[in-house]
N, C-alpha and C positions, 0 to 999 in steps of 0.2 A: 503492500501499500506505498509505494511512492507519490510523492507531487512532482510533477512532469517540470521538470527542471525551464526545460526552451518557454512555457507560462506565467514560470512560479513570481519573475521578476513582478512587480508592483508595476510600472507601466504596461510590461504586456498583459500581463492581467488583464487591464483597463479594456487598451487597446480589441485583444480575444472578445471578452465577457460587450463590447459594444457593437463588434463585426456580430457577435450572434446572433441579438435581436438584430441584423439591419440584413440587409439583401447584399446591399454594396454600402461605402461612404467614400464620402471624398476626401483626401489626403488631409485639408482645411480642417473638415468638420470635424474628424479624428482629432486631431494636432489643437482643435479646440473646446474640445470635451474632456479629451483624457488629461488636455494639461500642460501641455510639453513642447520645446521648442521644435522647430520646423528639422533640425539636424538629428534632435533624439528620437523623434516621431519615424523619422529617415532609418538609422538605423535598428532599431527594435521592430522595422519595419522587414525589412533587409535579411533581420535573423528569424522571424516568423515567414516569410519566404523562404528562408534554405527550409528552414524543418519540414517546408508544402502546409505552413499552418494557413497559408494569406497566397491569396492571387492578389498578385498587384498588376492592373490597368492603367497604363496612359492613353493619353486622348486627348484630345483639343476642347474648347470652348470659344467659338469663336475664332479668334487667332491667339488665345491665351492655353498654355499647357494645364492641362490636370490631370492629373493621379487620383485614381481610386483602389479600395480595398475590399475584398472578398472571401471570406471566409471559406473554407477548401472542406468537402465533406471531409478529409483527414483531420485537418482544427477544428472541427464539432467533432467529430468522435475525442477526437482529445480535449477537448473544451468540460466537453459532458463527463467526459473519465479523470478532471481533474476536481469539478464539483462534487461528486460522487464519492470521493477518498477522499478530499478535504468533510467530506457533508458523514465520514466515518469518523475521523480524527477530531473531529468536536462534538460524537452523538456522547460519548460517555461523559461530556461537561451539563447535557440535558439543553442542551445547542443548539442551533440547524443553521444550518446558511439556506436551507429551503425555504423564507416567513410561511405561518401560517394563511397570512396574510396581508393584500397589497394595501400600502397608504398610500392614497396620492392627495396633492392638496392642489384647493379646486377652488381660489381665490384669484389664479391669475386662469382659469378655463372650465366656460363651464362642462359640466361630464352630464350625459345620457342618467337622468332618473331613472331607465327602468332595466341599469346593470348598477344602484348602488344598491349595499345592502344593510349601510349603518353608517351614518353621522356625528364623527367628531368633531370637538372645537383643542386646537395641542395644547399647550402652555402660553404662548403666545397672541393666542383668541381666537387665531384660524382656521377656520374652517377644511374639516377632511372629510375628503371617503373612502372610506374604507370596502374591499373588492374580496372578498371568496377569490380561494383560490378554485378555478373550474376544476369539476371533477372528473377531469380528463388525465387530467395530470397529478401521474402515482405519486404518495406521500410515501413519505423517506423516512 
């Protein structure tokens, strides 16, 4: 039960996690979301590409060069195994890396009330919406 050293670096874990939630992500979006410099993202992106976890696509939008990242099948399998191994490691503590519920702040955007399971207020008085995990997601 080892954690994959290619994914384990914090910046790479953030990159892979972000890409797991998208079909493809543009370099600038990944850089800004993860909060790293161009050179750091380029270095980690190259390491993930060398491992076969990420596919890098280069192209143009108008006359501007752009780079996109996409998690490969191998990368998705490695990330899933990483999360499962991490869950096994933390399970004896009674904690989980897979939360029972997902909390979304709703002050910033509207929420479809048909999908709301519970409404709460956080410590700052901001409204929260709690969505239960879909029943199709296995519990660990």
